[in-house]
mmCIF file of the N, C-alpha and C atoms, coordinates in Angstrom:
data_MODEL
# 
_entry.id   MODEL 
# 
loop_
_atom_site.group_PDB 
_atom_site.id 
_atom_site.type_symbol 
_atom_site.label_atom_id 
_atom_site.label_alt_id 
_atom_site.label_comp_id 
_atom_site.label_asym_id 
_atom_site.label_entity_id 
_atom_site.label_seq_id 
_atom_site.pdbx_PDB_ins_code 
_atom_site.Cartn_x 
_atom_site.Cartn_y 
_atom_site.Cartn_z 
_atom_site.occupancy 
_atom_site.B_iso_or_equiv 
_atom_site.pdbx_formal_charge 
_atom_site.auth_seq_id 
_atom_site.auth_comp_id 
_atom_site.auth_asym_id 
_atom_site.auth_atom_id 
_atom_site.pdbx_PDB_model_num 
ATOM 1   N N  . MET A 1 1  ? 14.675  -12.721 2.027   1.00 0.00 ? 1  MET A N  1 
ATOM 2   C CA . MET A 1 1  ? 14.148  -12.072 0.853   1.00 0.00 ? 1  MET A CA 1 
ATOM 3   C C  . MET A 1 1  ? 14.108  -10.563 1.099   1.00 0.00 ? 1  MET A C  1 
ATOM 4   N N  . ALA A 1 2  ? 14.542  -9.789  0.128   1.00 0.00 ? 2  ALA A N  1 
ATOM 5   C CA . ALA A 1 2  ? 14.576  -8.332  0.264   1.00 0.00 ? 2  ALA A CA 1 
ATOM 6   C C  . ALA A 1 2  ? 13.158  -7.763  0.177   1.00 0.00 ? 2  ALA A C  1 
ATOM 7   N N  . GLU A 1 3  ? 12.933  -6.677  0.905   1.00 0.00 ? 3  GLU A N  1 
ATOM 8   C CA . GLU A 1 3  ? 11.633  -6.006  0.886   1.00 0.00 ? 3  GLU A CA 1 
ATOM 9   C C  . GLU A 1 3  ? 11.419  -5.341  -0.478  1.00 0.00 ? 3  GLU A C  1 
ATOM 10  N N  . TYR A 1 4  ? 10.195  -5.443  -0.992  1.00 0.00 ? 4  TYR A N  1 
ATOM 11  C CA . TYR A 1 4  ? 9.875   -4.841  -2.284  1.00 0.00 ? 4  TYR A CA 1 
ATOM 12  C C  . TYR A 1 4  ? 9.816   -3.325  -2.140  1.00 0.00 ? 4  TYR A C  1 
ATOM 13  N N  . LYS A 1 5  ? 10.471  -2.620  -3.044  1.00 0.00 ? 5  LYS A N  1 
ATOM 14  C CA . LYS A 1 5  ? 10.453  -1.160  -3.028  1.00 0.00 ? 5  LYS A CA 1 
ATOM 15  C C  . LYS A 1 5  ? 9.743   -0.685  -4.287  1.00 0.00 ? 5  LYS A C  1 
ATOM 16  N N  . GLN A 1 6  ? 8.623   -0.004  -4.098  1.00 0.00 ? 6  GLN A N  1 
ATOM 17  C CA . GLN A 1 6  ? 7.829   0.513   -5.218  1.00 0.00 ? 6  GLN A CA 1 
ATOM 18  C C  . GLN A 1 6  ? 8.595   1.624   -5.924  1.00 0.00 ? 6  GLN A C  1 
ATOM 19  N N  . LYS A 1 7  ? 8.668   1.552   -7.241  1.00 0.00 ? 7  LYS A N  1 
ATOM 20  C CA . LYS A 1 7  ? 9.328   2.594   -8.020  1.00 0.00 ? 7  LYS A CA 1 
ATOM 21  C C  . LYS A 1 7  ? 8.384   3.780   -8.179  1.00 0.00 ? 7  LYS A C  1 
ATOM 22  N N  . ASP A 1 8  ? 8.953   4.981   -8.286  1.00 0.00 ? 8  ASP A N  1 
ATOM 23  C CA . ASP A 1 8  ? 8.160   6.186   -8.443  1.00 0.00 ? 8  ASP A CA 1 
ATOM 24  C C  . ASP A 1 8  ? 7.360   6.131   -9.746  1.00 0.00 ? 8  ASP A C  1 
ATOM 25  N N  . GLN A 1 9  ? 6.154   6.669   -9.693  1.00 0.00 ? 9  GLN A N  1 
ATOM 26  C CA . GLN A 1 9  ? 5.226   6.742   -10.829 1.00 0.00 ? 9  GLN A CA 1 
ATOM 27  C C  . GLN A 1 9  ? 4.713   5.364   -11.263 1.00 0.00 ? 9  GLN A C  1 
ATOM 28  N N  . THR A 1 10 ? 4.654   4.413   -10.321 1.00 0.00 ? 10 THR A N  1 
ATOM 29  C CA . THR A 1 10 ? 4.108   3.090   -10.604 1.00 0.00 ? 10 THR A CA 1 
ATOM 30  C C  . THR A 1 10 ? 3.088   2.716   -9.537  1.00 0.00 ? 10 THR A C  1 
ATOM 31  N N  . PHE A 1 11 ? 2.267   1.720   -9.843  1.00 0.00 ? 11 PHE A N  1 
ATOM 32  C CA . PHE A 1 11 ? 1.317   1.213   -8.855  1.00 0.00 ? 11 PHE A CA 1 
ATOM 33  C C  . PHE A 1 11 ? 1.079   -0.267  -9.099  1.00 0.00 ? 11 PHE A C  1 
ATOM 34  N N  . SER A 1 12 ? 0.537   -0.940  -8.086  1.00 0.00 ? 12 SER A N  1 
ATOM 35  C CA . SER A 1 12 ? 0.181   -2.355  -8.160  1.00 0.00 ? 12 SER A CA 1 
ATOM 36  C C  . SER A 1 12 ? -1.228  -2.503  -7.613  1.00 0.00 ? 12 SER A C  1 
ATOM 37  N N  . LEU A 1 13 ? -2.062  -3.293  -8.294  1.00 0.00 ? 13 LEU A N  1 
ATOM 38  C CA . LEU A 1 13 ? -3.440  -3.511  -7.874  1.00 0.00 ? 13 LEU A CA 1 
ATOM 39  C C  . LEU A 1 13 ? -3.723  -5.004  -7.766  1.00 0.00 ? 13 LEU A C  1 
ATOM 40  N N  . TRP A 1 14 ? -4.607  -5.350  -6.840  1.00 0.00 ? 14 TRP A N  1 
ATOM 41  C CA . TRP A 1 14 ? -5.035  -6.726  -6.652  1.00 0.00 ? 14 TRP A CA 1 
ATOM 42  C C  . TRP A 1 14 ? -6.552  -6.771  -6.687  1.00 0.00 ? 14 TRP A C  1 
ATOM 43  N N  . LYS A 1 15 ? -7.082  -7.851  -7.240  1.00 0.00 ? 15 LYS A N  1 
ATOM 44  C CA . LYS A 1 15 ? -8.532  -8.023  -7.329  1.00 0.00 ? 15 LYS A CA 1 
ATOM 45  C C  . LYS A 1 15 ? -9.127  -8.133  -5.937  1.00 0.00 ? 15 LYS A C  1 
ATOM 46  N N  . ASN A 1 16 ? -10.245 -7.439  -5.720  1.00 0.00 ? 16 ASN A N  1 
ATOM 47  C CA . ASN A 1 16 ? -10.946 -7.480  -4.446  1.00 0.00 ? 16 ASN A CA 1 
ATOM 48  C C  . ASN A 1 16 ? -11.786 -8.756  -4.407  1.00 0.00 ? 16 ASN A C  1 
ATOM 49  N N  . GLU A 1 17 ? -11.284 -9.768  -3.740  1.00 0.00 ? 17 GLU A N  1 
ATOM 50  C CA . GLU A 1 17 ? -11.939 -11.075 -3.675  1.00 0.00 ? 17 GLU A CA 1 
ATOM 51  C C  . GLU A 1 17 ? -13.205 -11.053 -2.819  1.00 0.00 ? 17 GLU A C  1 
ATOM 52  N N  . TYR A 1 18 ? -13.411 -9.993  -2.008  1.00 0.00 ? 18 TYR A N  1 
ATOM 53  C CA . TYR A 1 18 ? -14.546 -9.925  -1.090  1.00 0.00 ? 18 TYR A CA 1 
ATOM 54  C C  . TYR A 1 18 ? -15.714 -9.134  -1.642  1.00 0.00 ? 18 TYR A C  1 
ATOM 55  N N  . LYS A 1 19 ? -15.583 -8.595  -2.854  1.00 0.00 ? 19 LYS A N  1 
ATOM 56  C CA . LYS A 1 19 ? -16.651 -7.810  -3.455  1.00 0.00 ? 19 LYS A CA 1 
ATOM 57  C C  . LYS A 1 19 ? -17.792 -8.730  -3.879  1.00 0.00 ? 19 LYS A C  1 
ATOM 58  N N  . LYS A 1 20 ? -19.018 -8.310  -3.550  1.00 0.00 ? 20 LYS A N  1 
ATOM 59  C CA . LYS A 1 20 ? -20.210 -9.053  -3.944  1.00 0.00 ? 20 LYS A CA 1 
ATOM 60  C C  . LYS A 1 20 ? -20.962 -8.251  -4.998  1.00 0.00 ? 20 LYS A C  1 
ATOM 61  N N  . GLU A 1 21 ? -21.809 -8.915  -5.756  1.00 0.00 ? 21 GLU A N  1 
ATOM 62  C CA . GLU A 1 21 ? -22.615 -8.259  -6.784  1.00 0.00 ? 21 GLU A CA 1 
ATOM 63  C C  . GLU A 1 21 ? -23.404 -7.103  -6.160  1.00 0.00 ? 21 GLU A C  1 
ATOM 64  N N  . GLY A 1 22 ? -23.313 -5.935  -6.758  1.00 0.00 ? 22 GLY A N  1 
ATOM 65  C CA . GLY A 1 22 ? -24.039 -4.758  -6.268  1.00 0.00 ? 22 GLY A CA 1 
ATOM 66  C C  . GLY A 1 22 ? -23.264 -3.920  -5.267  1.00 0.00 ? 22 GLY A C  1 
ATOM 67  N N  . ASP A 1 23 ? -22.156 -4.441  -4.738  1.00 0.00 ? 23 ASP A N  1 
ATOM 68  C CA . ASP A 1 23 ? -21.320 -3.660  -3.812  1.00 0.00 ? 23 ASP A CA 1 
ATOM 69  C C  . ASP A 1 23 ? -20.738 -2.446  -4.514  1.00 0.00 ? 23 ASP A C  1 
ATOM 70  N N  . LYS A 1 24 ? -20.545 -1.393  -3.764  1.00 0.00 ? 24 LYS A N  1 
ATOM 71  C CA . LYS A 1 24 ? -19.866 -0.217  -4.307  1.00 0.00 ? 24 LYS A CA 1 
ATOM 72  C C  . LYS A 1 24 ? -18.371 -0.252  -4.007  1.00 0.00 ? 24 LYS A C  1 
ATOM 73  N N  . LYS A 1 25 ? -17.941 -1.365  -3.414  1.00 0.00 ? 25 LYS A N  1 
ATOM 74  C CA . LYS A 1 25 ? -16.510 -1.513  -3.122  1.00 0.00 ? 25 LYS A CA 1 
ATOM 75  C C  . LYS A 1 25 ? -15.730 -1.537  -4.432  1.00 0.00 ? 25 LYS A C  1 
ATOM 76  N N  . PRO A 1 26 ? -14.463 -1.116  -4.391  1.00 0.00 ? 26 PRO A N  1 
ATOM 77  C CA . PRO A 1 26 ? -13.663 -1.167  -5.626  1.00 0.00 ? 26 PRO A CA 1 
ATOM 78  C C  . PRO A 1 26 ? -13.439 -2.600  -6.097  1.00 0.00 ? 26 PRO A C  1 
ATOM 79  N N  . ASP A 1 27 ? -13.305 -2.745  -7.417  1.00 0.00 ? 27 ASP A N  1 
ATOM 80  C CA . ASP A 1 27 ? -13.009 -4.057  -7.993  1.00 0.00 ? 27 ASP A CA 1 
ATOM 81  C C  . ASP A 1 27 ? -11.554 -4.437  -7.747  1.00 0.00 ? 27 ASP A C  1 
ATOM 82  N N  . TYR A 1 28 ? -10.688 -3.434  -7.698  1.00 0.00 ? 28 TYR A N  1 
ATOM 83  C CA . TYR A 1 28 ? -9.255  -3.645  -7.459  1.00 0.00 ? 28 TYR A CA 1 
ATOM 84  C C  . TYR A 1 28 ? -8.754  -2.596  -6.467  1.00 0.00 ? 28 TYR A C  1 
ATOM 85  N N  . THR A 1 29 ? -7.830  -3.001  -5.598  1.00 0.00 ? 29 THR A N  1 
ATOM 86  C CA . THR A 1 29 ? -7.196  -2.067  -4.664  1.00 0.00 ? 29 THR A CA 1 
ATOM 87  C C  . THR A 1 29 ? -5.697  -2.332  -4.630  1.00 0.00 ? 29 THR A C  1 
ATOM 88  N N  . GLY A 1 30 ? -4.955  -1.342  -4.221  1.00 0.00 ? 30 GLY A N  1 
ATOM 89  C CA . GLY A 1 30 ? -3.516  -1.499  -4.130  1.00 0.00 ? 30 GLY A CA 1 
ATOM 90  C C  . GLY A 1 30 ? -2.855  -0.213  -3.689  1.00 0.00 ? 30 GLY A C  1 
ATOM 91  N N  . SER A 1 31 ? -1.600  -0.067  -4.074  1.00 0.00 ? 31 SER A N  1 
ATOM 92  C CA . SER A 1 31 ? -0.840  1.109   -3.674  1.00 0.00 ? 31 SER A CA 1 
ATOM 93  C C  . SER A 1 31 ? 0.078   1.538   -4.807  1.00 0.00 ? 31 SER A C  1 
ATOM 94  N N  . GLY A 1 32 ? 0.532   2.761   -4.703  1.00 0.00 ? 32 GLY A N  1 
ATOM 95  C CA . GLY A 1 32 ? 1.432   3.292   -5.702  1.00 0.00 ? 32 GLY A CA 1 
ATOM 96  C C  . GLY A 1 32 ? 2.375   4.307   -5.104  1.00 0.00 ? 32 GLY A C  1 
ATOM 97  N N  . MET A 1 33 ? 3.345   4.721   -5.894  1.00 0.00 ? 33 MET A N  1 
ATOM 98  C CA . MET A 1 33 ? 4.311   5.739   -5.483  1.00 0.00 ? 33 MET A CA 1 
ATOM 99  C C  . MET A 1 33 ? 4.182   6.882   -6.486  1.00 0.00 ? 33 MET A C  1 
ATOM 100 N N  . ILE A 1 34 ? 3.767   8.048   -5.995  1.00 0.00 ? 34 ILE A N  1 
ATOM 101 C CA . ILE A 1 34 ? 3.572   9.212   -6.848  1.00 0.00 ? 34 ILE A CA 1 
ATOM 102 C C  . ILE A 1 34 ? 4.405   10.357  -6.297  1.00 0.00 ? 34 ILE A C  1 
ATOM 103 N N  . ASN A 1 35 ? 5.355   10.808  -7.098  1.00 0.00 ? 35 ASN A N  1 
ATOM 104 C CA . ASN A 1 35 ? 6.274   11.883  -6.683  1.00 0.00 ? 35 ASN A CA 1 
ATOM 105 C C  . ASN A 1 35 ? 6.922   11.587  -5.331  1.00 0.00 ? 35 ASN A C  1 
ATOM 106 N N  . GLY A 1 36 ? 7.311   10.338  -5.147  1.00 0.00 ? 36 GLY A N  1 
ATOM 107 C CA . GLY A 1 36 ? 8.007   9.926   -3.933  1.00 0.00 ? 36 GLY A CA 1 
ATOM 108 C C  . GLY A 1 36 ? 7.116   9.711   -2.729  1.00 0.00 ? 36 GLY A C  1 
ATOM 109 N N  . GLU A 1 37 ? 5.792   9.795   -2.892  1.00 0.00 ? 37 GLU A N  1 
ATOM 110 C CA . GLU A 1 37 ? 4.863   9.597   -1.778  1.00 0.00 ? 37 GLU A CA 1 
ATOM 111 C C  . GLU A 1 37 ? 3.988   8.386   -2.031  1.00 0.00 ? 37 GLU A C  1 
ATOM 112 N N  . LYS A 1 38 ? 3.837   7.534   -1.008  1.00 0.00 ? 38 LYS A N  1 
ATOM 113 C CA . LYS A 1 38 ? 3.001   6.349   -1.119  1.00 0.00 ? 38 LYS A CA 1 
ATOM 114 C C  . LYS A 1 38 ? 1.528   6.767   -1.111  1.00 0.00 ? 38 LYS A C  1 
ATOM 115 N N  . LYS A 1 39 ? 0.727   6.145   -1.981  1.00 0.00 ? 39 LYS A N  1 
ATOM 116 C CA . LYS A 1 39 ? -0.705  6.436   -2.080  1.00 0.00 ? 39 LYS A CA 1 
ATOM 117 C C  . LYS A 1 39 ? -1.487  5.134   -2.135  1.00 0.00 ? 39 LYS A C  1 
ATOM 118 N N  . ASP A 1 40 ? -2.732  5.171   -1.644  1.00 0.00 ? 40 ASP A N  1 
ATOM 119 C CA . ASP A 1 40 ? -3.657  4.052   -1.803  1.00 0.00 ? 40 ASP A CA 1 
ATOM 120 C C  . ASP A 1 40 ? -4.418  4.263   -3.103  1.00 0.00 ? 40 ASP A C  1 
ATOM 121 N N  . ILE A 1 41 ? -4.639  3.185   -3.858  1.00 0.00 ? 41 ILE A N  1 
ATOM 122 C CA . ILE A 1 41 ? -5.309  3.289   -5.145  1.00 0.00 ? 41 ILE A CA 1 
ATOM 123 C C  . ILE A 1 41 ? -6.472  2.292   -5.183  1.00 0.00 ? 41 ILE A C  1 
ATOM 124 N N  . SER A 1 42 ? -7.623  2.781   -5.668  1.00 0.00 ? 42 SER A N  1 
ATOM 125 C CA . SER A 1 42 ? -8.812  1.948   -5.845  1.00 0.00 ? 42 SER A CA 1 
ATOM 126 C C  . SER A 1 42 ? -9.275  2.091   -7.284  1.00 0.00 ? 42 SER A C  1 
ATOM 127 N N  . MET A 1 43 ? -9.764  0.974   -7.865  1.00 0.00 ? 43 MET A N  1 
ATOM 128 C CA . MET A 1 43 ? -10.205 1.018   -9.250  1.00 0.00 ? 43 MET A CA 1 
ATOM 129 C C  . MET A 1 43 ? -11.491 0.214   -9.413  1.00 0.00 ? 43 MET A C  1 
ATOM 130 N N  . TRP A 1 44 ? -12.405 0.756   -10.226 1.00 0.00 ? 44 TRP A N  1 
ATOM 131 C CA . TRP A 1 44 ? -13.677 0.125   -10.523 1.00 0.00 ? 44 TRP A CA 1 
ATOM 132 C C  . TRP A 1 44 ? -13.784 -0.165  -12.010 1.00 0.00 ? 44 TRP A C  1 
ATOM 133 N N  . ILE A 1 45 ? -14.455 -1.262  -12.351 1.00 0.00 ? 45 ILE A N  1 
ATOM 134 C CA . ILE A 1 45 ? -14.802 -1.567  -13.739 1.00 0.00 ? 45 ILE A CA 1 
ATOM 135 C C  . ILE A 1 45 ? -16.234 -1.080  -13.926 1.00 0.00 ? 45 ILE A C  1 
ATOM 136 N N  . ASN A 1 46 ? -16.443 -0.179  -14.878 1.00 0.00 ? 46 ASN A N  1 
ATOM 137 C CA . ASN A 1 46 ? -17.756 0.409   -15.126 1.00 0.00 ? 46 ASN A CA 1 
ATOM 138 C C  . ASN A 1 46 ? -18.191 0.151   -16.560 1.00 0.00 ? 46 ASN A C  1 
ATOM 139 N N  . GLU A 1 47 ? -19.440 0.489   -16.834 1.00 0.00 ? 47 GLU A N  1 
ATOM 140 C CA . GLU A 1 47 ? -19.979 0.349   -18.179 1.00 0.00 ? 47 GLU A CA 1 
ATOM 141 C C  . GLU A 1 47 ? -20.753 1.619   -18.516 1.00 0.00 ? 47 GLU A C  1 
ATOM 142 N N  . ASP A 1 48 ? -20.487 2.175   -19.709 1.00 0.00 ? 48 ASP A N  1 
ATOM 143 C CA . ASP A 1 48 ? -21.206 3.389   -20.105 1.00 0.00 ? 48 ASP A CA 1 
ATOM 144 C C  . ASP A 1 48 ? -22.576 3.031   -20.691 1.00 0.00 ? 48 ASP A C  1 
ATOM 145 N N  . LYS A 1 49 ? -23.354 4.050   -21.070 1.00 0.00 ? 49 LYS A N  1 
ATOM 146 C CA . LYS A 1 49 ? -24.720 3.819   -21.547 1.00 0.00 ? 49 LYS A CA 1 
ATOM 147 C C  . LYS A 1 49 ? -24.772 3.022   -22.850 1.00 0.00 ? 49 LYS A C  1 
ATOM 148 N N  . ASN A 1 50 ? -23.648 2.947   -23.567 1.00 0.00 ? 50 ASN A N  1 
ATOM 149 C CA . ASN A 1 50 ? -23.573 2.162   -24.801 1.00 0.00 ? 50 ASN A CA 1 
ATOM 150 C C  . ASN A 1 50 ? -23.045 0.752   -24.580 1.00 0.00 ? 50 ASN A C  1 
ATOM 151 N N  . GLY A 1 51 ? -22.804 0.394   -23.319 1.00 0.00 ? 51 GLY A N  1 
ATOM 152 C CA . GLY A 1 51 ? -22.334 -0.949  -22.997 1.00 0.00 ? 51 GLY A CA 1 
ATOM 153 C C  . GLY A 1 51 ? -20.828 -1.125  -23.075 1.00 0.00 ? 51 GLY A C  1 
ATOM 154 N N  . LYS A 1 52 ? -20.091 -0.033  -23.316 1.00 0.00 ? 52 LYS A N  1 
ATOM 155 C CA . LYS A 1 52 ? -18.625 -0.125  -23.360 1.00 0.00 ? 52 LYS A CA 1 
ATOM 156 C C  . LYS A 1 52 ? -18.072 -0.091  -21.944 1.00 0.00 ? 52 LYS A C  1 
ATOM 157 N N  . ARG A 1 53 ? -17.161 -1.002  -21.666 1.00 0.00 ? 53 ARG A N  1 
ATOM 158 C CA . ARG A 1 53 ? -16.542 -1.071  -20.340 1.00 0.00 ? 53 ARG A CA 1 
ATOM 159 C C  . ARG A 1 53 ? -15.371 -0.111  -20.266 1.00 0.00 ? 53 ARG A C  1 
ATOM 160 N N  . TYR A 1 54 ? -15.182 0.485   -19.093 1.00 0.00 ? 54 TYR A N  1 
ATOM 161 C CA . TYR A 1 54 ? -14.053 1.373   -18.847 1.00 0.00 ? 54 TYR A CA 1 
ATOM 162 C C  . TYR A 1 54 ? -13.655 1.281   -17.379 1.00 0.00 ? 54 TYR A C  1 
ATOM 163 N N  . LEU A 1 55 ? -12.475 1.785   -17.074 1.00 0.00 ? 55 LEU A N  1 
ATOM 164 C CA . LEU A 1 55 ? -11.964 1.792   -15.700 1.00 0.00 ? 55 LEU A CA 1 
ATOM 165 C C  . LEU A 1 55 ? -12.011 3.200   -15.147 1.00 0.00 ? 55 LEU A C  1 
ATOM 166 N N  . SER A 1 56 ? -12.323 3.312   -13.861 1.00 0.00 ? 56 SER A N  1 
ATOM 167 C CA . SER A 1 56 ? -12.224 4.593   -13.163 1.00 0.00 ? 56 SER A CA 1 
ATOM 168 C C  . SER A 1 56 ? -11.564 4.310   -11.818 1.00 0.00 ? 56 SER A C  1 
ATOM 169 N N  . GLY A 1 57 ? -10.950 5.323   -11.249 1.00 0.00 ? 57 GLY A N  1 
ATOM 170 C CA . GLY A 1 57 ? -10.239 5.071   -10.004 1.00 0.00 ? 57 GLY A CA 1 
ATOM 171 C C  . GLY A 1 57 ? -10.083 6.292   -9.128  1.00 0.00 ? 57 GLY A C  1 
ATOM 172 N N  . LYS A 1 58 ? -9.543  6.044   -7.940  1.00 0.00 ? 58 LYS A N  1 
ATOM 173 C CA . LYS A 1 58 ? -9.265  7.081   -6.956  1.00 0.00 ? 58 LYS A CA 1 
ATOM 174 C C  . LYS A 1 58 ? -7.856  6.880   -6.417  1.00 0.00 ? 58 LYS A C  1 
ATOM 175 N N  . ILE A 1 59 ? -7.213  7.992   -6.122  1.00 0.00 ? 59 ILE A N  1 
ATOM 176 C CA . ILE A 1 59 ? -5.906  7.971   -5.475  1.00 0.00 ? 59 ILE A CA 1 
ATOM 177 C C  . ILE A 1 59 ? -6.064  8.737   -4.175  1.00 0.00 ? 59 ILE A C  1 
ATOM 178 N N  . ASN A 1 60 ? -5.750  8.084   -3.052  1.00 0.00 ? 60 ASN A N  1 
ATOM 179 C CA . ASN A 1 60 ? -5.918  8.683   -1.724  1.00 0.00 ? 60 ASN A CA 1 
ATOM 180 C C  . ASN A 1 60 ? -4.632  8.603   -0.915  1.00 0.00 ? 60 ASN A C  1 
ATOM 181 N N  . GLU A 1 61 ? -4.594  9.400   0.122   1.00 0.00 ? 61 GLU A N  1 
ATOM 182 C CA . GLU A 1 61 ? -3.518  9.281   1.102   1.00 0.00 ? 61 GLU A CA 1 
ATOM 183 C C  . GLU A 1 61 ? -3.624  7.903   1.744   1.00 0.00 ? 61 GLU A C  1 
ATOM 184 N N  . PRO A 1 62 ? -2.514  7.297   2.133   1.00 0.00 ? 62 PRO A N  1 
ATOM 185 C CA . PRO A 1 62 ? -2.569  5.964   2.758   1.00 0.00 ? 62 PRO A CA 1 
ATOM 186 C C  . PRO A 1 62 ? -3.444  5.971   4.006   1.00 0.00 ? 62 PRO A C  1 
ATOM 187 N N  . TYR A 1 63 ? -4.206  4.904   4.173   1.00 0.00 ? 63 TYR A N  1 
ATOM 188 C CA . TYR A 1 63 ? -5.060  4.753   5.354   1.00 0.00 ? 63 TYR A CA 1 
ATOM 189 C C  . TYR A 1 63 ? -4.198  4.570   6.592   1.00 0.00 ? 63 TYR A C  1 
ATOM 190 N N  . THR A 1 64 ? -4.527  5.322   7.621   1.00 0.00 ? 64 THR A N  1 
ATOM 191 C CA . THR A 1 64 ? -3.906  5.112   8.933   1.00 0.00 ? 64 THR A CA 1 
ATOM 192 C C  . THR A 1 64 ? -5.021  5.113   9.972   1.00 0.00 ? 64 THR A C  1 
ATOM 193 N N  . LYS A 1 65 ? -4.905  4.270   10.952  1.00 0.00 ? 65 LYS A N  1 
ATOM 194 C CA . LYS A 1 65 ? -5.929  4.148   11.968  1.00 0.00 ? 65 LYS A CA 1 
ATOM 195 C C  . LYS A 1 65 ? -6.114  5.463   12.721  1.00 0.00 ? 65 LYS A C  1 
ATOM 196 N N  . GLU A 1 66 ? -5.049  6.244   12.885  1.00 0.00 ? 66 GLU A N  1 
ATOM 197 C CA . GLU A 1 66 ? -5.142  7.497   13.623  1.00 0.00 ? 66 GLU A CA 1 
ATOM 198 C C  . GLU A 1 66 ? -6.080  8.495   12.948  1.00 0.00 ? 66 GLU A C  1 
ATOM 199 N N  . LYS A 1 67 ? -6.171  8.452   11.603  1.00 0.00 ? 67 LYS A N  1 
ATOM 200 C CA . LYS A 1 67 ? -7.029  9.380   10.866  1.00 0.00 ? 67 LYS A CA 1 
ATOM 201 C C  . LYS A 1 67 ? -8.498  8.946   10.896  1.00 0.00 ? 67 LYS A C  1 
ATOM 202 N N  . SER A 1 68 ? -8.734  7.694   11.193  1.00 0.00 ? 68 SER A N  1 
ATOM 203 C CA . SER A 1 68 ? -10.101 7.161   11.175  1.00 0.00 ? 68 SER A CA 1 
ATOM 204 C C  . SER A 1 68 ? -10.882 7.678   12.380  1.00 0.00 ? 68 SER A C  1 
ATOM 205 N N  . PRO A 1 69 ? -12.149 8.087   12.182  1.00 0.00 ? 69 PRO A N  1 
ATOM 206 C CA . PRO A 1 69 ? -12.959 8.545   13.312  1.00 0.00 ? 69 PRO A CA 1 
ATOM 207 C C  . PRO A 1 69 ? -13.444 7.387   14.182  1.00 0.00 ? 69 PRO A C  1 
ATOM 208 N N  . PHE A 1 70 ? -13.192 6.135   13.771  1.00 0.00 ? 70 PHE A N  1 
ATOM 209 C CA . PHE A 1 70 ? -13.659 4.975   14.537  1.00 0.00 ? 70 PHE A CA 1 
ATOM 210 C C  . PHE A 1 70 ? -12.577 4.377   15.365  1.00 0.00 ? 70 PHE A C  1 
# 
């Protein structure tokens, strides 16, 4: 099977199956390709003061163990 190649200006997200009620962890995580660079993407489902649901997210540089202080 050929390796999947992410197209530029696209992303894929998967539901965070390990999130528990009250966690600040993202509801969805995944990766994307932005201007030819791979990025990590996190997304949360939120609710405004009127009860309307909306999505918010973050785009970060890919996680590497070398960058981690641990």
